[in-house]
N, C-alpha and C positions, 0 to 999 in steps of 0.2 A: 759630698765633694764630687765634682764632675771631672772626668778624664778627657783630655784633649785627644782628638782622633789624629793618628799619624797622617802626615801629608801623603796623598796618593792612595790612601786606603779607601775601598768602596764604602759608600754610605749604607748604613743598615736601613732597610725598608720597613716601614711600619705597615703591618698587614691591615688592609682595609676590610670592611665588612664583607663577609662571604655570603654569596647568594645561595640559599639552600637548593639542592637539586629538585627539579620539578617532580612532583609525585603524580602528575596527571599522565596517564598512559597515552601514548601517541600511536597512530596508525600510519604506517609508511605509505608513501604514494604508490598508487598502482595496485594496492591490495585487492581492490574490487575485481580486477582482471584475473588475479590468481584464484579468488573465490569463485568467479563465474566459470572459468575454463577448467580449473581443477575439480570443482564440484560437479561440473557436467561429466567429466571423465569418470569420477567415482560413481555418479548416478548410473551411467551407462554400464559400467562394470558390475554394479550391484544388480541391475536388471538382467544382464546376461547370466550371472551366477544363479539368480533366483529362478530364471527360466530353466536353466540346466539342471539344477538340483531339486527344484520344487520345495525348497526349504522355507516354510512359512515364517520362521523366526526372523527372516531377513526383511519381511514386509515393513516393519516400523522404520528400518534404515532407508528403504526405498522411498517410503512416503515422506519422511522428513527431509531427505536430500532433495527430492523433487519439489516439495512445497516451499522450501526456504531458499532455493537456489537463486531465482531471479529477484524476489523481494530483497534478499540480503545483499545481492550485488548492487542494487539501486541505492540502498541505504548507505553502503560503504562509499559508493561514488558521490552521493550527495554530501556526505561528511567530508571527504577529501577535497572536494571542489568548493564547498560553500559553508561549511559549518564547523571548522576546526576551533573557532573561538567559542562555540557553544559547548564543546567538551564531549568526550566519548560517552561518559556516564549518562548524560541527558539524552543524547541521540539514541543510544541502545535502550534506555529506559522507555522512551516513547515507542520504540519498535516492539519491545517485548511486553512491558506492562500495559502500554496503551493498546496493543493488539489483542492481548488476552482479555482485558476489560471490555473491549469493544465487542468481541464475539460473544462473551458471556451476557452482556447487556442486550445485544440484539436477539440472542436466543430466547431470553426470558420475555422480552417485550413482544416479539413476534408470536410466541406461543400463546400469549394471553390476549393480544390485541388484533391479530389478523385471522381472517377466514378466507377460503377460496372465493374470489369474485373478480370482476373485470378490473377493479382498482387495487388489487392485492399488491402489485409491484410498486404502485405509488406509495403505499404504506411501508413497503420494505425500504424504499429509498429514503423516506422521511425518518424512519426509525434508525437505520444503520448510519446515516450521516449524522444524526443527533448523538448517538452513543459514541461515535468516534470523536466528535468534538468534546463531549463530556469527558472522555478518557484523556484527551490532550490537556484539558483544563485541570484534571486531577493530577497528572504527572507534573504540571507546572505550578502547582499550588504553592510551593515553597520557593519559587523562582520568580519573584516579582519583576526583576529587571529584564527578563526575557520577553521581548515584545518587538514588533515591527514586521514588515512584510517578509523579509528574508528569513527570519527565524520561524515565522508561521509557515512559509512554503516548505522549508526543510523538515521541521518537526511534525507538521501536519502530514507530509508525505511518509515520514517514518511510522506514524500511527497507522496510516492507511495501508502501508505495505505489511506491517505486522498483522493487521486484521486479515489481509489477503493471504498471508502465509498460513496462519492457523485455520482459516476457512478452507483453503485448498487442501490442507491435511485431512480435514473432515470429509470433504467431497471425495478425495482419493480413497479414503478408508471405505466409504459407502460404495464406491465403484468396485472395490476389490472384493468385498464380502457380499455375496448374493445367496439366493435360495439354492443355487446349484453348486455352492462352494466358492473357492477363491478364483476370481477372474482377473488374471494378471494383465491380459490385453486391455481390458477396460480401465484398469488402474493406470497403465502407462499412457493410454490415450487421454485420460482425464488430466494427468499431470503435464503432459506436453501442451495440451490446449490451454490450460489455465496458466502455465508458465509463459507462453507466448503472449497471452492477453493481459498478464499482470501489470505491465507498465501503463496500461491505458484505463485502469479501473480504479480500485479503492485508493491507491496512492495518489493518483492524479486528482481525484475529487476532493480528498481531505487536504491536499496541499493548497487547493484554491480556498476552501472554507477556512482552513487554519491561518492562511496568510491574512485574510480580511479580519478574522477574529483578533489576532495579535496586533494588527495595525491599529485597532481601536482600543487596545488594552491601555489602561491608565498607568501612570508612573508608580502608583502604589500597589499595582498588581491586580486591581479589580478589573473585571471585564465590563465593557460597555456594549450592550446589544443594540447598537444603532441600526438605522434602516439598511445601510449597506451590508451589515453582518447578516441580518435576517434574510434579505433578498439573495445574498450569495448562498446561504444555506438552502433556500428554496430552489435556487438555480441548479446547484450540484445534485440536490435530491431528484430534480427532474431529469438530469443527465443519467443518474443512477437508474431511475425507473425506466427510462427509454432503453437503456442498455439491457436490463433484465428482461424487458418485454419485447425485445426486437424479434425474437423467434415468432411470437404470436402476431406481431404487427406485420411481419413478412408474409405469414400465412394468410392474414386477412387481405392484404394487398393483392396477392396472387389469386385468391379466390374471386376478388372483384374483377380482376383483369381477365380471368378465364371463365367468368360467368358460372362458377361452381357454387353449389348450395353450401352455405356456411352455417354450421350448427351453433348459433349464438347462445342457446341455453347451456351448451357444453363449455363455452368460453366463460360464462358467468359462474360456472362451478369450478373453474380453475383448470379445466381440461383443454389442451391445445391439440387439435388433430394434426396428423402428419401429412405432408404434401404427397400427392400421387406421383407416379413416375413421370408423367407428362409435365408436372409442375416443378420438378426438382430444380431445373436450371434457373427458372425465374425466382424460386424461393432462395436459392444460394445467392443470386445477384442482390436481392433486396435485403436479406439478412446480413450478409457480409458488408454490403454497401452502407447499410444503416450503422453498423458498428464503426466503420471507418469515419463516417461523418461525425458521429458522437465523439470519437477519439480526437479528431482534428479540432472540434469545437473546444474540448477540454485543453488540448495543447496550446491553442491560440489564447485561451483565457489565462493559462499559467504564464505564458510569455508576456502578455500585456501587464500582468502584475509584477513580474520580474523587472520589466523596463521602468517601472515607476520608482524602484528603490535603487539609488546609485550604489549602495553598499553591495548589491548583488554582483556587480562587476569588479569590486575591489576586495573581495573576501580573501583571507589569508590562504 
C-alpha cells in the first residue's frame, strides 16, 4: 500500500550514485616555487652550519639538497603545467626509478666499454642517452596508453633530471672527499655549477629523445624504432658528446689560435692540458660560448617538438 504525500510537503530525493573520492594525490599549484626557494634556503643554512661546526655528518644532507634542488623543481614545474593527466606516480616514478636505473646502467656499460681516447665522450653520449631511453621504456612497460609528443617530453625530462640529480650527488661526493680530507669548498662549487647547468643537460636531451620515442609508440604499447627515433637518439647523443668535450674543444681552438704546441698524444690518452695564463680569457670565451650554443640548440629543438603537439598548449 502506498501513502499519499501531504500537499505542500517536500518531495523526498532519491540519492544518486555517489562518486568515490579520488585516491590520486594532487600537487598544489606553485609547489615548485616553494621547493626551489625553500630548498635553496635550507641548502644555504646547511652549508653555513657545516662550515661553522665542521660536522661531517651533515655532508649527506648538503649533498642531497644541492643535487636534487634544481632537478626536483623542474620536474614539479613540468607536472603542474603539462602532466597532471599523467599522474603523480608515473611522473615521480620516471624521476626516481628512471634516474637510478639510468646511472646504474651507464656506470656498468662505461666501465666495460670505454677507455681513454679522443672519442671517449662520443661513447659516453651514446651510452648515457641509450640507458636513459631504456629506463623510460622500463617504467612505461605497463602503461601502453602513454604515448605522444607531450608525454614523451615530460616523462623523458623526468628521467633525465633524475639521472642528473643522482649523478650530481656522486660528483659532489667525489669533490668533497679527497686525499687531504674533506674539501667543503670544492663540494659547494661543484653543486652550484651543476645546479646552474642542470636545466640544459640530461633533462633537455632526454625530453627530446623521449618525445620522438613516444610519438612513434604503437597503440598496443610496442615501440617502433623508425628512422626519426634513431636519428633523434644520435642527434641528442651528439649534443651530449659536444657538451662533455667542450673543455677539450676550447683548449684545442685556443692552442690553434695562439700557435701553441698541442700534445695530441695526451689528448688520445684522455688527458686535457690546462690553459696558460695568457690563454685563460680565450679559453673561457670558447668553452662558455660553446655550452651556450649547445643549450640554445637543445631548447630550440624542444620548442619545435612542443609546437607540433596541440595538446601541449591545452594541458590541464
